[in-house]
C-alpha positions as CSV (number, residue, x, y, z in Angstrom):
1,M,5.0,-34.0,3.8
2,A,6.8,-37.4,3.5
3,N,8.7,-36.5,6.8
4,S,5.6,-35.9,8.8
5,Y,5.6,-38.0,12.0
6,V,2.9,-40.6,11.9
7,P,2.4,-42.1,15.4
8,S,2.8,-45.8,15.8
9,I,0.9,-48.2,17.9
10,E,2.6,-51.2,19.7
11,L,0.7,-54.4,19.0
12,N,0.3,-57.2,21.6
13,D,3.2,-59.2,19.9
14,G,5.6,-56.3,20.2
15,H,5.5,-55.2,16.6
16,H,4.5,-51.5,15.8
17,I,1.9,-50.3,13.2
18,P,1.6,-46.9,11.8
19,Q,-1.7,-45.5,13.0
20,L,-2.5,-43.7,9.7
21,G,-2.2,-45.7,6.5
22,F,-3.6,-46.0,3.0
23,G,-6.3,-48.4,1.7
24,V,-6.9,-49.8,-1.7
25,F,-10.3,-51.2,-1.4
26,L,-12.1,-50.9,-4.8
27,V,-9.0,-49.5,-6.4
28,D,-8.8,-50.7,-10.1
29,P,-6.1,-53.2,-10.4
30,E,-4.7,-51.4,-13.5
31,Q,-4.4,-48.1,-11.6
32,T,-3.1,-49.5,-8.3
33,E,0.5,-49.2,-9.0
34,R,0.2,-45.5,-9.8
35,I,-2.1,-44.8,-7.0
36,V,0.0,-46.6,-4.4
37,T,3.0,-44.8,-5.8
38,D,1.3,-41.5,-5.3
39,A,0.4,-42.6,-1.6
40,L,4.0,-43.5,-0.9
41,E,5.2,-40.2,-2.3
42,A,2.7,-38.4,-0.1
43,G,4.3,-40.0,2.9
44,Y,2.3,-43.1,3.7
45,R,4.2,-46.2,4.7
46,H,1.2,-48.5,5.8
47,I,-0.7,-50.0,2.9
48,D,-3.8,-52.1,3.4
49,T,-4.9,-54.5,0.6
50,A,-6.7,-57.9,0.5
51,A,-6.7,-60.9,-1.9
52,I,-10.3,-60.3,-2.9
53,Y,-9.3,-56.7,-4.0
54,G,-7.5,-58.2,-7.0
55,N,-4.8,-55.6,-6.8
56,E,-2.0,-57.1,-4.7
57,E,0.2,-57.3,-7.9
58,G,-0.1,-53.5,-8.3
59,V,0.7,-52.9,-4.7
60,G,3.8,-55.1,-5.1
61,R,4.9,-53.3,-8.2
62,A,4.6,-49.9,-6.4
63,I,6.6,-51.2,-3.4
64,A,9.3,-52.6,-5.6
65,A,9.7,-49.4,-7.8
66,S,9.5,-47.1,-4.6
67,G,13.2,-47.8,-3.5
68,I,11.8,-47.6,0.0
69,P,13.5,-50.0,2.5
70,R,11.2,-53.0,3.3
71,D,11.6,-52.3,7.0
72,E,10.1,-48.9,6.6
73,L,6.9,-50.2,5.1
74,F,3.9,-51.9,6.7
75,I,1.9,-54.2,4.4
76,T,-1.4,-55.7,5.3
77,T,-3.3,-58.3,3.3
78,K,-6.3,-60.6,4.0
79,L,-7.4,-64.1,3.5
80,W,-10.6,-64.3,1.6
81,N,-13.7,-66.3,2.6
82,D,-13.2,-69.1,0.1
83,A,-9.7,-69.9,1.3
84,Q,-10.8,-70.5,5.0
85,G,-9.6,-73.9,6.3
86,T,-6.1,-75.1,7.1
87,Q,-4.4,-76.0,3.8
88,S,-6.5,-73.3,1.9
89,A,-5.1,-70.8,4.3
90,F,-1.5,-71.9,3.7
91,D,-2.0,-71.8,0.0
92,A,-3.7,-68.3,0.2
93,I,-0.7,-66.6,2.1
94,D,1.8,-68.1,-0.5
95,A,-0.3,-66.7,-3.4
96,S,-0.7,-63.3,-1.8
97,L,3.2,-63.1,-1.0
98,E,3.9,-64.1,-4.6
99,K,1.6,-61.4,-6.0
100,L,3.1,-58.8,-3.6
101,G,6.6,-59.9,-4.3
102,L,7.3,-60.2,-0.6
103,D,8.9,-62.8,1.8
104,S,6.4,-61.8,4.5
105,V,3.6,-59.4,5.2
106,D,3.5,-57.2,8.3
107,L,-0.1,-58.1,9.1
108,Y,-2.3,-61.0,7.7
109,L,-6.1,-60.9,8.7
110,I,-8.9,-63.3,8.2
111,H,-11.2,-61.0,6.0
112,W,-14.7,-62.1,7.5
113,P,-15.8,-64.7,10.0
114,T,-18.4,-66.2,7.7
115,P,-20.1,-68.0,10.6
116,Q,-22.3,-70.3,8.4
117,R,-19.1,-71.9,7.0
118,D,-17.9,-72.4,10.6
119,L,-14.2,-72.5,9.6
120,Y,-12.9,-69.4,11.2
121,A,-11.6,-71.1,14.4
122,E,-9.7,-73.7,12.3
123,T,-8.4,-71.0,10.1
124,W,-7.2,-69.0,13.1
125,R,-5.1,-71.9,14.2
126,A,-3.7,-72.0,10.6
127,M,-2.9,-68.4,10.9
128,E,-0.8,-69.1,14.0
129,R,1.2,-71.5,11.9
130,I,1.6,-69.0,9.2
131,K,3.1,-66.5,11.8
132,A,5.3,-69.1,13.2
133,D,6.6,-69.8,9.8
134,G,7.6,-66.2,9.3
135,K,5.1,-65.4,6.5
136,A,3.3,-62.8,8.6
137,R,4.8,-60.8,11.4
138,S,1.5,-60.3,13.0
139,I,-2.0,-61.8,12.6
140,G,-5.5,-60.5,13.2
141,V,-9.0,-60.6,12.1
142,S,-11.5,-58.3,10.3
143,N,-15.2,-58.0,10.8
144,F,-15.2,-60.2,13.9
145,L,-17.9,-59.5,16.6
146,R,-17.4,-60.3,20.2
147,P,-18.7,-63.9,19.9
148,H,-16.3,-64.7,17.1
149,L,-13.4,-63.1,19.1
150,E,-14.4,-65.1,22.2
151,R,-14.4,-68.3,20.3
152,I,-10.9,-67.9,18.9
153,L,-9.5,-66.7,22.2
154,A,-10.9,-69.9,23.8
155,E,-9.7,-72.2,21.1
156,S,-6.2,-70.9,20.4
157,N,-3.0,-69.6,22.1
158,T,-2.8,-66.4,20.2
159,V,-4.7,-63.1,20.8
160,P,-5.2,-61.4,17.4
161,A,-3.1,-58.2,17.2
162,I,-5.9,-56.5,15.2
163,D,-9.7,-56.4,14.6
164,Q,-10.5,-54.4,11.5
165,I,-14.0,-53.4,11.7
166,E,-16.4,-50.9,10.0
167,L,-16.2,-47.8,12.2
168,H,-17.2,-44.3,11.5
169,P,-19.1,-41.5,13.5
170,A,-22.4,-43.2,12.7
171,L,-21.3,-46.7,13.7
172,Q,-18.8,-46.5,16.6
173,S,-19.2,-50.0,17.7
174,R,-18.2,-49.0,21.3
175,E,-19.0,-52.2,23.1
176,L,-17.0,-54.4,20.6
177,T,-14.2,-51.8,20.7
178,E,-14.1,-51.8,24.4
179,F,-14.1,-55.6,24.6
180,A,-11.4,-55.9,22.0
181,R,-9.0,-53.5,23.7
182,S,-9.7,-55.2,27.1
183,Q,-8.1,-58.3,25.4
184,G,-5.2,-56.4,23.9
185,I,-6.6,-56.4,20.5
186,H,-6.3,-53.1,18.6
187,I,-9.0,-51.6,16.4
188,E,-8.5,-50.7,12.8
189,A,-11.5,-48.7,11.3
190,W,-12.5,-49.5,7.8
191,G,-14.9,-47.1,5.9
192,P,-13.6,-44.4,8.4
193,L,-15.4,-41.6,6.4
194,G,-18.7,-43.6,5.9
195,Q,-17.8,-44.4,2.3
196,G,-19.8,-41.4,1.1
197,K,-23.0,-43.2,2.0
198,Y,-24.4,-40.5,4.3
199,P,-23.8,-36.8,4.5
200,L,-21.1,-36.9,7.3
201,F,-19.4,-34.0,6.0
202,D,-22.5,-31.8,6.4
203,E,-22.9,-32.7,10.1
204,P,-22.7,-29.5,12.1
205,A,-20.3,-31.1,14.7
206,V,-17.9,-32.2,11.9
207,V,-18.1,-28.7,10.0
208,A,-17.5,-26.8,13.2
209,A,-14.5,-28.9,14.2
210,A,-13.1,-28.5,10.8
211,E,-13.5,-24.8,10.6
212,A,-12.1,-24.2,14.0
213,H,-8.7,-25.7,12.9
214,G,-8.8,-24.5,9.3
215,K,-9.2,-28.1,8.2
216,T,-11.6,-30.1,5.9
217,P,-14.4,-32.1,7.3
218,A,-12.6,-35.2,6.2
219,Q,-9.5,-34.2,8.0
220,A,-11.5,-33.5,11.2
221,V,-13.0,-37.1,11.1
222,I,-9.7,-38.7,10.5
223,R,-8.2,-36.8,13.4
224,W,-11.3,-37.9,15.5
225,H,-10.2,-41.5,14.7
226,L,-6.6,-41.0,15.6
227,Q,-7.5,-39.4,19.0
228,H,-9.7,-42.3,19.8
229,G,-6.8,-44.7,19.2
230,N,-8.1,-46.2,16.0
231,I,-5.9,-47.2,13.2
232,V,-7.3,-45.6,10.2
233,F,-6.5,-45.9,6.4
234,P,-8.7,-43.6,4.2
235,K,-8.6,-44.3,0.5
236,S,-8.5,-41.9,-2.4
237,N,-7.5,-42.2,-6.1
238,N,-6.6,-38.5,-6.1
239,A,-3.0,-37.4,-5.1
240,G,-4.2,-34.1,-3.8
241,R,-6.8,-35.8,-1.6
242,M,-4.2,-38.4,-0.4
243,A,-2.0,-35.6,0.7
244,E,-4.9,-33.8,2.4
245,N,-5.9,-37.0,4.3
246,F,-2.2,-37.3,5.5
247,D,-2.2,-33.7,6.7
248,V,-3.8,-34.5,10.0
249,L,-0.9,-34.6,12.5
250,D,-0.6,-30.8,13.1
251,F,-3.8,-30.2,15.2
252,T,-5.8,-31.7,18.1
253,L,-9.6,-31.6,18.5
254,T,-10.8,-30.3,21.8
255,S,-12.8,-32.6,24.1
256,D,-16.0,-30.7,23.1
257,E,-15.2,-31.2,19.4
258,M,-14.6,-34.9,20.0
259,A,-17.8,-35.2,22.1
260,G,-19.8,-33.5,19.2
261,I,-18.6,-36.1,16.7
262,D,-19.1,-38.9,19.3
263,A,-22.8,-37.8,19.5
264,L,-23.3,-38.8,15.8
265,E,-23.5,-42.4,16.7
266,R,-26.6,-44.0,15.4
267,G,-25.8,-47.7,14.7
268,Q,-25.9,-47.0,10.9
269,R,-23.8,-49.6,8.9
270,V,-22.7,-48.8,5.5
271,G,-21.4,-52.3,4.8
272,S,-22.5,-55.9,5.4
273,H,-23.3,-57.3,8.9
274,P,-20.7,-59.9,10.0
275,D,-23.2,-62.3,11.1
276,E,-24.9,-62.3,7.6
277,F,-22.0,-62.1,5.3
278,N,-21.0,-65.7,4.2
């Protein structure tokens, strides 16, 4: 399993990101080291955390104990909303690196635009400095809609490498995705399985695709993401489920199966709206 080939995507700055990773959103800080260790043993090499998750230390301990060479890992963390602004951003990356026990992260994201604060453009310019200083190899954003992206493109010299957005079959954000990709921004999908907030795995199109390939509904949806070019990192606290979510590289959905899952789009968010979360 650990030797399974995970496709990588070349970012607009020349760095590469594994398309399939592991997320630690809502993972108990006291359990994080064990859970990330299980994920690394299952074969994952791309770990997605954030300052607000409160579990960067656990991720760092698991990395340190793994013995896996640093250049074989891809580590993402995120700048929380109360750290927006120039000096706050500089302080935030230093705090995250200390907790992770790393000299640099592979990807650093602004977690939310928080438009009422109106600091995301200034913060993006600070992110450019963070990258120039070698503390993040790539920089990007999370939960940015087209107007937010257009503003930072207009007011800076760096195109985000990534926009990490809520994306699952009931919320495919096609217009945003197409715009981002037209600018060279790759899409990461958070909540890729809908966070269990609607009966995705009971949808006939998902069930049929899974059964046709001898896979689970979750595996079929993860495969749908991969074939659409999304970067995806399902989370699980269960080692068996982690391995199952990783075992999606040995089959391909047909165009009809992809279309069936595409047809589940209904604009249904399971998380906050980026214009309203401040």
